N, C-alpha and C positions, 0 to 999 in steps of 0.2 A: 364771755362768749367774744370773740374778736369781731369786728365790724366790718371785717372784709369779706371780698364775694364769696360766693359758693367754690368756684375755680380756682382762686388765692386759698380757702382754707384746706383742699383738696390736696395743694400741691406744698402746704406749712404739716400736713397732717404724713406726708411722703408716699402718698398716693398716687396713682396714673389709672384714668380710666381704659377699660380694654375696650378693643373693639365692638362694635355689635355683629353679634353670629349672625347669620343668616336666619331666616328663617325656618324652621323644620315643618313647615306646613301650610297651611292658606291663610294667613293671618301677615299683619304687619306690627314690627315693634314698638310701634308708639301711634295713637290717632288725637290728634287734636279736636276740640268741638268746643267752640266758644274760647273762653279761657280754661279750661281744664283740659289737661293732657293724659291720657288714661296711657299706660304703658303696659303691655302683654307680661304674660307672668314669666319670669328670667330664670333660668337655673343654671345650675354652677357649671361653666363650661371656659375651657381654656383652648383658644386657637379652634372655637367650631366641634370642639369635643368634649361631653361631660369627664368632670376629672374625677369625681366619686359615686359609687351607687350603693344602694342599701340602707334599711332604716334603721332611725334612732331606736335605741331599746335592744337593738340586737345585736350589731358590728360598729356602729356608729354611735361615739360618744357625744352628748350635750355639748360639751366644748366645740368638738370638730365640725357638729352640725350647725352652732351657732355661726364658726367661721366661714362655715358653705354659705348661711344666710347674707351674712354680710359681702361674698364676694357678691351672688344675686343683684344686694342692694348695687354697688359698683355696676354692675351691667344694666341696672334700670338705668342708672343716673348715664352710662353711657347711650343709652337710647333716647333719652330728655336732651343730651346734648346734641346729638344728633340731627334730629327733629325742630326742635325751638331754640338748643343754646341753654345751658345748665345755670347762667346767668340770669336768667329770664324768670327763672321757679321764683315765685311769691311765696308758696309754702306749700309742704308736704302734707294734702288732704288725706288720704285714705292709704293703708297700707294691706294688702292679704297675703298671711304668708302659708305656705301648705306644708306640711311639713310628716313625712314616709316614717311611721311608726309603727310598731307593735303594739298590739291591741292592751296591753297593760301601761302602755307609757301617756303619760299623763302631764308633761312638762312641756308641749308645744311651746307655750309661751316667753319660755326662757330660749329655745333655738332660735324666735322671731326677733328676740331682743336685739341678738346681733345687726340683723339690718337696721332695728329702729334707732340703735345708738349711732351706728355710721350716720344714718339721716340728722340725727341732733347734732352731730359732730361737724358736719359740712354746714348746714343750714342754720344751727341755732337753734331759738324758739320757733321758727320758720319750719322745723323738721319734725316738730312734733305734730302726732298724725291720730288719727282713727284708727283702730285695728282690728283685725282680727286673726286669730292663730287657729289653723285646722288641722288636727291630724286624719291623714290619709292613709290608705294599705298598699297605694302604689304611685308614684307620678312618671311622667314618659320618660323613658329611658333609663327607669329604675333608679332617677336620679334621689336627693335626701330631702332637698328641700325644695321649694318654686315661690318667688315673692311676685307679687304684682302690685303698681303704683299707681296711684291719681295727684297729680300734681295741678297746682293752680299757675297759672305764668302771667307774666306782664305782657300787653301788648308788642307786639314788635316796632322796629323803627319808623314804620310808616303806620301805625298805629291799628295794624290789623294783621291776622295772624300770619305767621309764615308760613305753614303748612297744615294740613288736614291727615296726611297719612304719610309713614316712609320705611 
């Protein structure tokens, strides 16, 4: 694994962080508390609009849902970047993945692997994290997957957190 910074690894992977979508409710994209940054759940959006709707096990395949989870992880990294800067991430601590799925679908972990794999590609060993993969009946805006992150960050240039919420 490369020793390059996370932002350099993104570029090496040919990936670009999306714009942070405006909140669709009474919350902020991320909150910094001490050295932990809590990123609100991210759904697969492009230009502020949901890109795919539906449940896995119905009309959405595991592979398509894993790609959406990867897109959610990129959106979560964008929220990290605008809040504290991507290169301040010390490690990814926890990820929770919610998968809208049919009652008989039991491969939520395979879907959420799309996000987990991206975090490992970007952060190397520091991207390995604790995780929950949860099947749900429906998600906001009938989206297929939602990903939330908790990351540990290094102190800012002055030794203090740069923000508490954005």
